[in-house]
Backbone bond lengths (Angstrom), bond angles and torsions (degrees), N, CA, C in turn:
res aa  C-N    CA-C-N  psi(-1)  N-CA   C-N-CA  omega(-1)  CA-C   N-CA-C  phi
1 M - - - 1.464 - - 1.521 109.83 -
2 G 1.317 115.65 143.93 1.455 120.24 179.28 1.510 109.87 -178.20
3 T 1.311 115.27 -178.62 1.455 121.80 179.91 1.520 109.71 -104.63
4 R 1.316 116.37 128.40 1.464 122.18 177.41 1.525 108.42 -110.43
5 I 1.319 116.49 129.86 1.462 121.43 178.59 1.522 108.30 -111.39
6 I 1.335 116.16 122.15 1.463 122.19 -174.77 1.521 109.33 -111.10
7 D 1.317 115.89 121.37 1.463 122.25 179.11 1.532 109.32 -72.12
8 L 1.323 116.44 127.84 1.464 121.47 -178.86 1.528 111.97 -113.63
9 S 1.331 116.85 21.97 1.464 120.42 -175.93 1.521 111.84 -114.74
10 I 1.339 114.84 160.57 1.451 121.27 169.16 1.530 107.93 -94.04
11 T 1.318 115.79 165.77 1.460 121.37 177.60 1.526 109.56 -94.09
12 I 1.331 116.67 130.59 1.464 119.87 175.40 1.523 108.43 -73.52
13 E 1.329 115.84 121.50 1.460 122.15 179.25 1.521 109.13 -131.32
14 A 1.309 116.03 155.35 1.459 120.75 179.11 1.525 110.59 -82.85
15 G 1.333 115.70 140.72 1.455 120.96 167.99 1.507 117.24 80.50
16 L 1.321 119.31 1.29 1.465 119.49 -179.72 1.527 109.94 -69.91
17 P 1.337 117.81 137.34 1.469 121.04 -176.33 1.525 114.18 -84.24
18 S 1.327 117.56 29.05 1.467 120.73 -177.34 1.521 113.09 -97.05
19 D 1.333 116.56 9.28 1.459 122.69 173.02 1.521 107.95 -126.38
20 P 1.338 117.73 158.75 1.466 119.46 175.20 1.530 110.91 -63.21
21 E 1.341 116.02 156.33 1.468 120.31 175.12 1.519 108.96 -53.31
22 G 1.286 116.66 139.45 1.455 121.09 -179.25 1.513 113.39 92.49
23 M 1.333 116.99 -15.95 1.463 120.92 178.66 1.527 112.47 -113.55
24 I 1.322 117.00 -0.39 1.459 120.50 -178.19 1.529 109.29 -74.25
25 P 1.324 118.15 124.29 1.466 120.46 -177.67 1.531 113.13 -60.97
26 R 1.325 114.57 148.79 1.460 122.39 171.72 1.528 107.91 -123.41
27 I 1.302 116.25 139.81 1.462 121.31 -179.68 1.523 108.99 -130.26
28 E 1.325 116.29 126.20 1.459 121.91 174.58 1.530 107.52 -103.42
29 Y 1.325 115.67 120.70 1.460 121.09 -177.37 1.535 110.41 -99.71
30 T 1.311 115.77 126.93 1.461 121.70 170.29 1.523 107.05 -100.50
31 D 1.349 116.91 111.79 1.466 119.00 -177.32 1.530 110.56 -82.60
32 H 1.317 116.33 179.02 1.461 120.92 -174.39 1.526 112.80 -65.87
33 A 1.343 116.72 -31.24 1.468 119.40 179.08 1.524 110.57 -67.87
34 L 1.339 116.06 -47.02 1.463 119.46 177.43 1.523 110.34 -67.58
35 G 1.326 115.95 -33.93 1.460 119.97 176.90 1.516 111.86 -61.43
36 A 1.334 116.87 -33.79 1.465 120.43 177.52 1.522 110.69 -64.90
37 E 1.341 116.01 -40.30 1.462 119.65 177.49 1.528 110.55 -63.24
38 Q 1.324 116.00 -41.89 1.464 119.37 178.97 1.529 111.05 -63.01
39 M 1.313 116.60 -37.92 1.462 119.92 -178.35 1.534 111.60 -67.89
40 T 1.336 116.74 -33.20 1.468 118.26 177.35 1.522 110.96 -68.48
41 E 1.340 117.00 -25.67 1.460 120.31 175.64 1.526 110.89 -79.59
42 F 1.311 115.90 -34.49 1.468 120.92 -177.73 1.528 111.28 -74.66
43 F 1.325 115.53 -34.15 1.470 121.24 -179.35 1.533 108.80 -115.20
44 P 1.336 117.95 89.96 1.472 120.93 -177.30 1.530 111.83 -53.58
45 G 1.324 115.10 133.95 1.460 120.97 179.78 1.511 114.09 94.63
46 L 1.337 116.86 -14.75 1.466 120.67 178.97 1.523 109.98 -76.37
47 T 1.318 116.71 139.46 1.464 121.26 172.43 1.524 109.37 -110.94
48 K 1.337 115.24 157.05 1.466 119.18 179.75 1.527 111.20 -61.79
49 E 1.322 116.11 -30.90 1.459 120.30 -178.59 1.528 112.07 -65.93
50 Q 1.319 116.14 -20.02 1.466 120.01 179.74 1.526 112.79 -84.10
51 L 1.315 116.60 -7.97 1.468 121.24 178.92 1.526 109.97 -90.02
52 P 1.333 118.43 154.73 1.471 121.25 178.84 1.530 111.38 -55.97
53 H 1.339 116.13 113.76 1.468 122.21 -179.63 1.527 112.05 59.61
54 G 1.320 117.01 20.24 1.458 120.98 178.18 1.514 114.41 73.06
55 L 1.315 116.48 18.42 1.469 121.19 -175.31 1.525 110.97 -117.24
56 G 1.351 115.01 150.41 1.460 120.74 179.81 1.508 112.34 -118.29
57 W 1.339 114.44 -148.67 1.462 119.68 -175.95 1.529 112.25 -79.78
58 A 1.314 115.80 161.05 1.468 122.96 171.54 1.522 107.67 -113.34
59 V 1.331 115.36 136.55 1.466 121.22 -177.04 1.525 108.45 -141.25
60 E 1.338 116.40 149.70 1.457 121.52 176.43 1.528 109.80 -123.41
61 T 1.324 115.99 143.16 1.462 122.32 173.01 1.523 107.70 -117.24
62 L 1.339 116.20 123.52 1.460 120.80 -175.89 1.522 111.16 -108.75
63 H 1.326 115.22 140.60 1.457 122.48 172.84 1.530 106.21 -120.03
64 L 1.306 116.55 105.14 1.459 120.65 -175.60 1.522 109.30 -159.94
65 T 1.334 116.27 169.65 1.458 120.98 176.96 1.523 109.73 -97.39
66 T 1.314 115.69 167.84 1.466 119.44 175.84 1.527 111.42 -69.33
67 H 1.333 116.32 -8.22 1.465 121.03 179.38 1.528 111.53 -104.79
68 S 1.326 116.15 12.10 1.463 120.97 173.76 1.524 109.16 -83.76
69 G 1.325 115.59 148.35 1.454 119.02 179.24 1.522 111.70 64.37
70 T 1.313 116.34 -172.66 1.463 120.88 176.79 1.521 108.39 -69.08
71 H 1.313 116.11 125.38 1.466 120.07 -174.01 1.520 110.57 -146.40
72 L 1.321 114.63 164.19 1.463 122.31 177.79 1.524 108.07 -112.87
73 D 1.326 116.37 119.83 1.463 121.33 177.29 1.517 110.17 -83.19
74 A 1.321 116.30 134.91 1.463 122.40 175.67 1.524 109.62 -91.92
75 P 1.337 118.46 160.35 1.469 120.76 178.62 1.525 113.57 -54.97
76 F 1.329 117.94 -29.57 1.462 121.50 179.79 1.527 111.81 -62.75
77 H 1.326 117.23 -23.02 1.468 120.94 177.91 1.524 111.02 -63.64
78 Y 1.325 116.65 -32.58 1.453 120.70 -173.57 1.526 112.52 -87.94
79 H 1.346 116.57 -32.35 1.470 119.90 -172.51 1.532 108.26 -173.81
80 P 1.333 118.57 157.63 1.472 119.81 177.30 1.522 113.99 -67.80
81 T 1.352 117.14 -19.93 1.463 120.17 -178.50 1.523 110.58 -126.11
82 M 1.339 114.45 163.61 1.461 121.64 177.32 1.525 107.86 -150.56
83 D 1.312 116.72 170.71 1.470 121.54 175.29 1.526 112.48 50.72
84 G 1.329 115.79 44.51 1.465 119.43 174.62 1.510 115.36 75.72
85 G 1.327 117.96 25.81 1.457 120.14 174.70 1.511 115.82 123.51
86 A 1.315 118.34 -8.35 1.467 120.66 176.88 1.528 109.66 -68.60
87 V 1.321 116.13 152.88 1.463 120.27 178.04 1.529 109.30 -63.95
88 A 1.324 115.94 129.82 1.464 120.15 -177.05 1.525 111.34 -69.15
89 L 1.320 115.76 140.37 1.461 121.75 179.37 1.525 111.01 -72.83
90 T 1.325 115.82 138.03 1.458 121.38 169.98 1.528 108.34 -91.93
91 I 1.324 116.05 171.45 1.466 118.56 -170.03 1.526 112.43 -63.58
92 D 1.329 117.51 -30.44 1.464 120.08 -179.99 1.520 112.57 -76.10
93 Q 1.340 116.70 -7.99 1.464 121.58 -179.61 1.523 113.15 -103.89
94 I 1.320 117.64 -2.50 1.466 120.77 -176.71 1.528 109.88 -66.65
95 P 1.339 117.98 128.19 1.473 119.54 176.18 1.530 110.48 -61.34
96 L 1.299 116.76 129.01 1.461 119.62 -178.88 1.521 112.04 -65.60
97 T 1.329 116.48 -20.64 1.468 119.67 176.47 1.526 111.36 -64.49
98 W 1.328 117.38 -22.25 1.458 120.21 176.17 1.531 111.27 -69.74
99 C 1.312 117.20 -24.74 1.463 122.73 -164.86 1.522 114.58 -100.06
100 F 1.313 116.96 9.34 1.464 121.40 174.68 1.515 107.61 -143.93
101 G 1.329 115.87 120.89 1.455 118.34 -178.50 1.510 112.15 -175.24
102 D 1.315 115.28 -174.14 1.458 121.17 178.58 1.522 109.63 -69.59
103 G 1.323 115.44 132.78 1.454 120.84 -178.55 1.515 113.05 -98.31
104 V 1.330 114.86 151.67 1.460 122.74 176.87 1.526 107.39 -138.66
105 V 1.320 117.83 128.79 1.461 121.77 175.33 1.521 109.11 -104.79
106 L 1.324 115.75 125.95 1.460 122.10 173.79 1.524 107.15 -109.48
107 D 1.314 116.42 113.66 1.467 121.60 -173.24 1.528 110.56 -92.48
108 F 1.340 115.63 110.36 1.460 121.68 176.15 1.527 110.42 -119.49
109 S 1.324 115.71 29.89 1.459 119.79 -177.88 1.527 112.56 -68.48
110 H 1.328 116.67 -11.89 1.458 120.26 177.34 1.524 112.09 -79.04
111 K 1.319 117.32 -15.09 1.463 120.68 -177.98 1.529 110.90 -76.28
112 K 1.321 115.50 152.34 1.458 121.30 -178.36 1.529 110.77 -75.46
113 D 1.323 115.07 158.25 1.456 120.20 175.68 1.529 109.88 -57.86
114 G 1.330 116.12 132.22 1.455 120.77 178.54 1.512 115.13 82.03
115 E 1.331 117.57 -1.99 1.465 120.49 -179.28 1.528 110.38 -76.36
116 R 1.319 115.69 150.20 1.461 121.23 178.18 1.531 111.34 -78.49
117 I 1.325 115.69 140.37 1.461 121.97 167.74 1.521 105.73 -101.75
118 T 1.307 117.20 108.01 1.459 122.03 -172.79 1.525 111.50 -89.84
119 A 1.319 114.96 170.17 1.466 119.77 176.39 1.528 110.33 -61.84
120 K 1.332 116.66 -38.16 1.464 119.46 178.24 1.526 110.94 -65.35
121 D 1.326 116.31 -37.20 1.467 119.59 175.62 1.523 110.55 -59.05
122 V 1.318 116.00 -44.59 1.462 121.14 -179.93 1.524 110.57 -63.40
123 Q 1.322 116.49 -44.74 1.463 120.74 -179.33 1.526 111.09 -63.19
124 R 1.332 115.93 -41.99 1.469 119.66 179.19 1.529 111.28 -64.83
125 K 1.325 116.22 -40.82 1.461 119.38 -179.66 1.527 110.98 -66.35
126 L 1.324 116.99 -39.76 1.467 120.17 177.31 1.526 110.82 -62.62
127 A 1.332 116.58 -40.20 1.463 120.04 177.39 1.528 110.54 -65.55
128 E 1.327 115.85 -38.54 1.465 120.97 -179.02 1.525 111.71 -63.08
129 I 1.331 116.76 -38.38 1.472 119.77 -179.33 1.527 111.56 -94.47
130 A 1.339 115.97 5.02 1.472 122.31 176.27 1.528 111.77 55.98
131 Y 1.334 114.94 53.59 1.464 119.08 -178.99 1.523 110.39 -132.45
132 A 1.328 115.61 135.61 1.468 122.28 175.12 1.523 108.45 -107.50
133 L 1.313 116.49 121.82 1.461 120.84 -179.77 1.521 111.30 -64.34
134 K 1.314 115.14 148.94 1.465 121.38 174.03 1.526 108.36 -134.82
135 P 1.324 118.36 159.63 1.461 120.60 -179.02 1.531 112.44 -53.93
136 L 1.331 114.03 138.45 1.465 124.54 176.33 1.526 114.61 74.12
137 D 1.343 117.36 7.33 1.459 118.37 165.61 1.529 107.92 -60.16
138 I 1.319 116.87 151.26 1.464 121.80 175.97 1.526 107.57 -109.45
139 V 1.326 115.84 113.14 1.461 122.14 -172.39 1.529 109.74 -98.20
140 L 1.326 116.44 123.25 1.453 123.27 -178.27 1.525 109.46 -111.09
141 V 1.321 116.46 125.21 1.461 122.03 -177.30 1.524 109.36 -103.08
142 R 1.317 115.26 120.55 1.468 120.52 179.23 1.523 110.31 -97.77
143 T 1.329 116.28 124.81 1.464 121.75 176.00 1.523 111.90 -114.91
144 G 1.323 116.86 -18.86 1.457 121.24 -175.63 1.515 114.08 88.41
145 A 1.340 116.73 -0.01 1.465 120.20 -178.10 1.521 112.69 -64.29
146 D 1.322 117.33 -25.31 1.472 119.85 -176.49 1.525 112.69 -62.08
147 A 1.327 117.13 -19.82 1.465 120.35 178.14 1.525 111.45 -64.72
148 F 1.328 117.17 -17.91 1.461 121.80 -177.15 1.522 112.43 -104.48
149 W 1.339 116.85 7.12 1.457 119.49 177.99 1.537 110.07 -58.46
150 G 1.330 115.62 137.05 1.458 120.95 -177.65 1.510 113.18 95.97
151 Q 1.340 116.69 -6.40 1.457 121.99 -179.28 1.529 109.91 -118.59
152 P 1.334 118.04 152.88 1.471 120.33 -179.07 1.524 113.48 -58.99
153 Q 1.336 117.63 -34.45 1.462 120.40 -175.98 1.521 113.12 -69.58
154 Y 1.330 117.25 -10.13 1.474 120.13 176.99 1.521 111.12 -53.64
155 L 1.321 116.78 -34.16 1.468 121.45 -176.18 1.526 113.26 -66.27
156 V 1.314 117.68 -17.86 1.465 120.22 -179.00 1.528 111.74 -118.80
157 K 1.309 117.32 15.18 1.455 120.65 -176.89 1.532 111.93 -98.25
158 G 1.319 114.61 144.83 1.455 121.60 173.65 1.510 114.49 96.81
159 A 1.328 114.36 153.34 1.465 120.69 170.27 1.524 107.64 -78.54
160 G 1.332 116.72 177.69 1.460 118.84 -179.17 1.509 111.93 -149.81
161 M 1.304 114.67 160.71 1.457 121.28 -178.50 1.527 111.21 -78.73
162 T 1.324 114.86 160.17 1.457 121.90 178.13 1.524 109.46 -115.95
163 R 1.301 114.84 176.07 1.465 119.88 176.85 1.526 110.30 -60.56
164 E 1.336 116.40 -48.16 1.466 119.81 -175.17 1.522 112.18 -67.03
165 S 1.321 117.24 -39.04 1.468 118.69 -179.38 1.525 111.05 -71.47
166 T 1.327 116.11 -33.82 1.466 119.37 176.00 1.522 110.32 -67.10
167 L 1.327 116.41 -47.10 1.466 119.78 179.67 1.521 111.18 -62.06
168 Y 1.331 116.99 -35.60 1.469 119.08 177.72 1.526 110.15 -58.11
169 L 1.320 116.90 -45.89 1.468 120.02 179.29 1.524 111.40 -64.37
170 L 1.319 116.38 -43.69 1.466 120.09 -177.26 1.521 111.38 -65.50
171 E 1.314 116.51 -33.19 1.468 120.11 179.50 1.529 112.08 -71.32
172 Q 1.326 117.11 -12.56 1.471 121.04 174.47 1.530 111.37 -90.06
173 G 1.326 116.65 4.00 1.461 120.11 -179.82 1.514 114.45 91.32
174 I 1.332 116.51 11.88 1.461 120.90 178.60 1.529 109.23 -75.24
175 K 1.320 116.68 136.56 1.463 121.43 179.43 1.524 113.21 -117.26
176 V 1.327 116.86 -24.56 1.465 120.78 179.63 1.526 109.43 -131.66
177 V 1.323 114.81 130.52 1.458 122.10 176.92 1.532 107.07 -132.47
178 G 1.316 116.35 175.89 1.458 118.76 178.39 1.510 111.14 -162.31
179 I 1.327 115.53 161.74 1.460 121.24 -178.30 1.524 109.32 -145.27
180 D 1.327 116.71 149.75 1.468 121.52 -178.31 1.527 111.65 -93.86
181 A 1.314 116.86 35.31 1.460 123.00 179.56 1.526 109.01 -129.82
182 W 1.331 115.80 177.37 1.469 119.91 -177.15 1.518 111.41 -65.68
183 S 1.337 116.92 -32.90 1.465 120.55 -176.33 1.521 110.96 -137.74
184 W 1.341 115.14 149.53 1.464 120.85 172.59 1.521 109.99 -64.82
185 D 1.311 117.42 -37.32 1.462 122.04 171.59 1.526 109.56 -70.64
186 R 1.317 115.48 174.22 1.456 119.26 169.99 1.530 108.96 -60.59
187 P 1.329 118.97 157.64 1.463 120.06 180.00 1.530 111.66 -51.58
188 L 1.322 116.07 136.37 1.463 120.88 -173.39 1.529 114.17 -56.33
189 P 1.344 120.62 -37.29 1.468 118.47 177.61 1.529 113.28 -59.55
190 F 1.335 117.61 -32.59 1.465 120.10 176.85 1.528 110.36 -68.85
191 L 1.332 116.72 -39.32 1.464 119.94 178.33 1.523 110.35 -64.99
192 A 1.325 116.68 -42.23 1.464 120.73 -179.92 1.523 110.83 -63.45
193 Q 1.327 116.11 -41.90 1.462 120.50 179.69 1.522 110.98 -63.86
194 E 1.327 116.74 -42.89 1.464 120.04 -179.76 1.526 111.29 -67.63
195 F 1.333 116.66 -38.76 1.464 119.65 178.79 1.527 110.78 -64.82
196 Q 1.323 116.98 -40.61 1.458 120.26 178.49 1.522 111.41 -64.45
197 A 1.333 116.18 -35.02 1.465 120.20 -177.94 1.520 112.51 -77.32
198 T 1.336 117.40 -32.99 1.468 120.73 -172.74 1.522 113.92 -111.99
199 G 1.322 117.13 -24.38 1.461 120.08 -174.56 1.516 113.12 72.28
200 D 1.324 117.14 11.02 1.465 121.91 -177.08 1.531 110.01 -89.85
201 P 1.334 118.39 109.80 1.467 119.87 -177.67 1.523 113.80 -71.01
202 S 1.330 117.71 -13.11 1.470 119.55 -177.40 1.525 112.26 -68.40
203 V 1.338 117.50 -15.24 1.466 119.65 179.75 1.525 111.40 -80.04
204 I 1.333 116.67 -15.41 1.464 120.41 -175.20 1.525 110.49 -81.27
205 W 1.313 115.97 117.47 1.470 123.26 172.84 1.525 111.65 55.59
206 E 1.324 116.69 34.68 1.465 120.57 -172.25 1.527 113.04 -62.36
207 A 1.329 117.21 -37.50 1.467 119.72 -179.24 1.526 111.12 -72.60
208 H 1.328 116.63 -38.23 1.462 119.70 174.97 1.531 110.30 -61.58
209 F 1.327 115.85 -48.40 1.465 120.21 -175.44 1.528 113.11 -65.70
210 A 1.341 117.67 -13.33 1.470 119.76 173.29 1.520 110.41 -60.07
211 G 1.329 116.47 -23.77 1.453 121.22 179.45 1.517 114.07 -68.83
212 I 1.324 117.48 -11.63 1.468 120.15 174.50 1.524 109.60 -68.41
213 E 1.334 116.16 -36.35 1.470 120.97 -179.79 1.522 111.89 -80.41
214 H 1.330 116.08 -44.25 1.466 121.27 -179.30 1.527 108.05 -132.02
215 G 1.320 116.06 115.16 1.454 119.26 -179.63 1.522 111.93 -63.50
216 Y 1.312 116.22 131.41 1.465 120.68 179.65 1.523 109.06 -156.62
217 C 1.311 116.09 167.47 1.466 122.99 175.76 1.523 109.48 -118.08
218 H 1.314 115.59 146.25 1.462 117.55 169.58 1.519 111.48 -133.81
219 M 1.316 114.22 145.17 1.457 122.09 173.99 1.519 108.86 -91.53
220 E 1.310 115.34 140.62 1.456 121.63 174.62 1.524 109.09 -125.20
221 K 1.342 114.70 156.03 1.467 122.21 -179.03 1.532 112.04 65.25
222 L 1.320 116.08 38.96 1.461 119.83 170.02 1.526 109.43 -69.85
223 A 1.308 116.13 167.81 1.466 121.57 176.61 1.521 108.79 -151.21
224 G 1.330 115.14 157.17 1.458 119.95 172.31 1.510 116.25 75.52
225 L 1.320 117.70 18.77 1.469 118.19 178.73 1.523 111.15 -63.35
226 D 1.327 116.66 -24.95 1.466 120.00 177.83 1.526 112.45 -70.85
227 Q 1.334 117.12 -11.81 1.461 120.62 179.74 1.530 112.53 -85.01
228 I 1.327 116.19 -13.22 1.463 119.54 177.99 1.529 107.45 -75.14
229 P 1.327 118.64 122.03 1.463 120.75 -168.23 1.523 116.05 -74.58
230 K 1.325 118.04 -10.16 1.458 120.06 -179.05 1.524 109.06 -148.87
231 P 1.335 117.45 154.04 1.466 119.95 -174.80 1.521 114.90 -73.00
232 H 1.318 117.35 -18.02 1.465 121.43 175.75 1.525 107.86 -156.57
233 G 1.330 116.22 176.31 1.456 119.09 -175.99 1.518 112.52 90.44
234 F 1.331 116.85 28.42 1.462 122.50 176.75 1.527 108.31 -143.44
235 K 1.314 116.08 166.77 1.455 121.70 178.43 1.525 110.34 -104.24
236 V 1.330 115.41 155.33 1.463 121.77 172.88 1.522 108.49 -126.16
237 A 1.324 115.64 134.87 1.464 122.15 172.10 1.524 107.63 -120.98
238 C 1.325 116.63 130.79 1.473 119.92 -175.60 1.527 110.89 -149.42
239 F 1.307 116.94 54.27 1.462 121.22 -177.18 1.531 110.45 -71.78
240 P 1.334 117.50 130.32 1.466 120.07 -177.66 1.523 112.40 -87.89
241 I 1.321 115.43 154.51 1.461 121.10 170.65 1.530 107.99 -63.06
242 K 1.322 115.93 139.33 1.466 122.47 -173.57 1.533 109.81 -90.22
243 I 1.332 116.22 104.10 1.462 122.37 -178.43 1.527 108.18 -119.51
244 K 1.303 117.49 124.04 1.455 122.27 -174.32 1.528 111.73 -58.12
245 N 1.336 115.32 126.24 1.468 123.46 173.62 1.533 113.70 57.39
246 A 1.319 117.44 27.96 1.463 120.70 -175.55 1.522 111.98 -94.14
247 S 1.328 114.68 155.52 1.462 121.53 -179.91 1.521 112.69 -84.12
248 A 1.320 116.94 -11.57 1.471 120.76 -179.45 1.522 109.17 -162.35
249 G 1.319 115.32 168.44 1.460 121.02 176.15 1.514 109.64 -149.46
250 W 1.313 115.89 144.45 1.462 119.93 178.33 1.523 109.88 -66.11
251 T 1.314 115.64 148.14 1.457 120.50 179.44 1.521 108.93 -145.26
252 R 1.316 115.95 153.06 1.466 120.90 171.70 1.520 107.45 -118.57
253 P 1.327 116.30 82.46 1.465 119.70 -176.19 1.517 111.61 -69.63
254 V 1.313 114.31 149.29 1.460 120.20 176.52 1.523 109.49 -136.17
255 A 1.323 114.90 149.60 1.460 121.67 167.97 1.524 106.92 -98.58
256 I 1.318 116.36 134.36 1.463 122.10 -178.82 1.526 107.44 -113.24
257 V 1.313 115.42 113.01 1.463 121.51 -173.50 1.525 109.39 -116.66
258 E 1.312 116.31 127.25 1.465 121.17 174.43 1.523 108.22 -90.38
259 E 1.325 115.77 123.34 1.471 119.79 -176.26 1.524 110.93 -117.31
C-alpha cells in the first residue's frame, strides 16, 4: 500500500506545432557559461575563474501565453461576468478549495474527432462507472487527443464538450473540469466549419460560454488520463499559478491514488 502521484500535464517546449501560429511558445536558454559572464557583471570584480569550474547560473526566458501548456482557465476567460451578472473571477481570485478534490474520469476516447459529448453521454458514462457526482468533484474528460501532442494534427484531435453537457456538470455543483485536448469545446476548426456551413453563432465556443451562466474553471491540454487506474476513488490537485487579473494560469495537475 502507498500513495501514487500521476502527472497529468504536458511539458512546455519551444517550437512545437501543436498551437496556432502566434501562440507557439519560445524559450531562450541561458547556459552556465553565459551565466558566468552575467555573474561577473552582477558582482563587480568577480572573474569567471573564481566560479566553480568557471560556470555560473542557468536561467530561462519564456515567451508564451497563459493558455500555453497545461493550464486552468478562469471564468474571466469566457466573459466579464458570470453567475447571472456577477463580476467574473480572474485566475488569482479562484478559491483554492475548487482545485483539490475527488476526481472522476469520463472516458470518451471512442468518440470521433470533432464529435459532440452530450449531456446524455455524460449521464450514461456516470451510470456505467456507477458514480454520482457531488459538489466540488473534479471531472476529467478523456478524448485521447494527448497522444498527438507535439504534432500539427493535435489541433483537430478529440471530441469536445457542448453547452448542455457543460451546464449539466455545473448544475451538479462542479467547479473545475478538464480535458486532454487543446480546447474544452470541440476543436476550433470543426466549430469554424460548422459556423460557415450554418451561419449559426451558437456553435462558437458554446461550452466556454456556459461559464456566463455558472462560473467555473476548466483545464485544457491535460495528458495521461489513461494512466489513472480507476474512474473514481482518487484525488486531483490542480492549483494554478497566481497571475494578477489573468484569464488563466499554468498548472501541473496530478491524480493522487492510494494503492
